C-alpha positions in Angstrom: -7.7 6.1 65.0 -6.3 3.4 62.6 -9.6 1.5 62.3 -10.2 0.3 58.8 -13.7 0.1 57.4 -12.7 -3.0 55.4 -12.5 -5.0 58.6 -16.3 -4.8 58.9 -17.6 -7.5 56.5 -21.2 -8.6 56.1 -21.7 -12.3 56.8 -23.4 -14.2 54.0 -25.3 -17.3 55.0 -25.8 -19.9 52.2 -29.2 -21.4 52.2 -30.3 -24.8 50.9 -32.8 -23.8 48.2 -33.5 -27.3 46.9 -32.6 -30.8 48.0 -33.1 -34.0 46.0 -32.8 -37.2 48.0 -33.1 -39.4 44.9 -29.8 -38.1 43.4 -28.3 -36.9 46.7 -27.8 -33.3 45.6 -28.3 -30.0 47.3 -28.4 -26.5 45.8 -27.1 -23.7 48.0 -27.3 -20.0 47.4 -26.4 -16.6 48.6 -26.8 -13.1 47.3 -24.5 -10.1 47.4 -24.0 -6.6 46.2 -21.0 -4.3 46.4 -20.7 -4.7 50.2 -17.6 -6.4 51.6 -18.7 -9.8 52.7 -17.6 -13.2 53.9 -19.4 -16.4 53.1 -20.2 -18.6 56.2 -18.9 -21.9 54.6 -18.6 -23.8 57.9 -22.3 -23.1 58.6 -23.3 -24.1 55.0 -21.3 -27.3 55.3 -22.9 -28.2 58.7 -26.4 -27.6 57.2 -25.6 -29.7 54.2 -24.0 -32.5 56.3 -27.2 -32.7 58.4 -29.3 -33.1 55.3 -27.0 -35.7 53.9 -26.8 -37.6 57.2 -30.6 -37.8 57.2 -30.4 -39.5 53.8 -27.8 -42.0 55.0 -24.6 -40.3 53.7 -21.6 -39.4 55.7 -20.1 -36.4 53.8 -20.8 -33.6 51.4 -18.8 -32.2 48.5 -19.4 -28.8 46.9 -18.7 -27.8 43.3 -15.4 -25.8 43.1 -17.1 -22.7 41.7 -20.6 -21.4 41.8 -22.7 -20.0 39.0 -23.2 -16.2 39.2 -26.3 -14.5 38.0 -27.1 -10.8 37.9 -30.4 -10.2 39.6 -30.5 -6.4 39.8 -29.2 -3.9 37.3 -29.0 -0.2 37.7 -30.0 1.9 34.8 -27.1 4.1 33.7 -27.9 7.7 33.1 -25.6 9.8 30.9 -24.5 12.4 33.4 -21.3 13.6 34.9 -19.4 14.8 31.8 -17.3 17.7 32.8 -18.0 21.1 31.3 -15.6 22.3 28.7 -12.1 23.1 30.0 -12.5 21.2 33.3 -10.9 17.9 32.3 -7.7 16.9 34.0 -6.6 14.9 31.0 -4.7 16.9 28.3 -6.8 17.5 25.2 -10.0 16.5 26.8 -11.6 19.8 27.5 -14.9 19.5 25.6 -17.9 17.4 26.6 -17.6 15.3 23.4 -14.0 14.5 24.2 -15.0 13.8 27.9 -17.6 11.3 26.7 -15.0 9.6 24.5 -12.7 9.4 27.5 -15.5 7.7 29.6 -16.1 5.2 26.8 -12.4 4.4 26.6 -12.3 3.8 30.3 -15.0 1.2 29.9 -12.9 -0.6 27.2 -15.5 -0.4 24.5 -13.8 1.9 22.0 -11.6 0.2 19.4 -11.9 -3.3 20.9 -13.9 -6.1 19.5 -15.7 -8.4 21.9 -14.5 -12.0 21.3 -16.7 -13.7 23.9 -19.6 -12.8 26.1 -18.8 -11.8 29.6 -19.6 -14.3 32.4 -23.1 -14.0 33.9 -23.2 -11.3 36.5 -20.3 -9.4 35.0 -22.5 -7.2 32.8 -22.1 -3.5 33.1 -24.6 -2.0 35.4 -25.1 -5.1 37.6 -25.5 -4.1 41.3 -26.7 -7.3 42.9 -25.8 -11.0 42.2 -27.0 -14.5 43.1 -24.3 -17.2 43.6 -25.4 -20.8 43.5 -23.4 -23.9 44.4 -24.2 -27.5 43.9 -23.5 -30.0 46.7 -23.3 -33.8 46.4 -23.8 -36.2 49.4 -21.2 -38.9 49.4 -20.4 -42.0 51.4 
């Protein structure tokens, strides 16, 4: 059976969360976790076009990228270090060395942070909210 689990994607429906007729803008949003998903852009565009048409506009244009916000973080517990002598990496048999290896894999040892990561990219985030701005146009 060559069926791949990656073919099963969750459909994400963007919802209009605010609409401002005075400046002809819409705010659309969806949320996601680590699941594989596909955003229903056609459906979102139809909903936005309906709203814009009710205001007397004929088209809608979305921002090229959405803002990403972390809305749920998972607390990390310090577990999972291998007992002495069980590491597969040479010279990493002790628990202290194993913790050092874990830190290095996160990229935090010996590197300076020059800029803050984008919202939603924080370590430990498990659920995100993505927001797009739509403009009604003639």
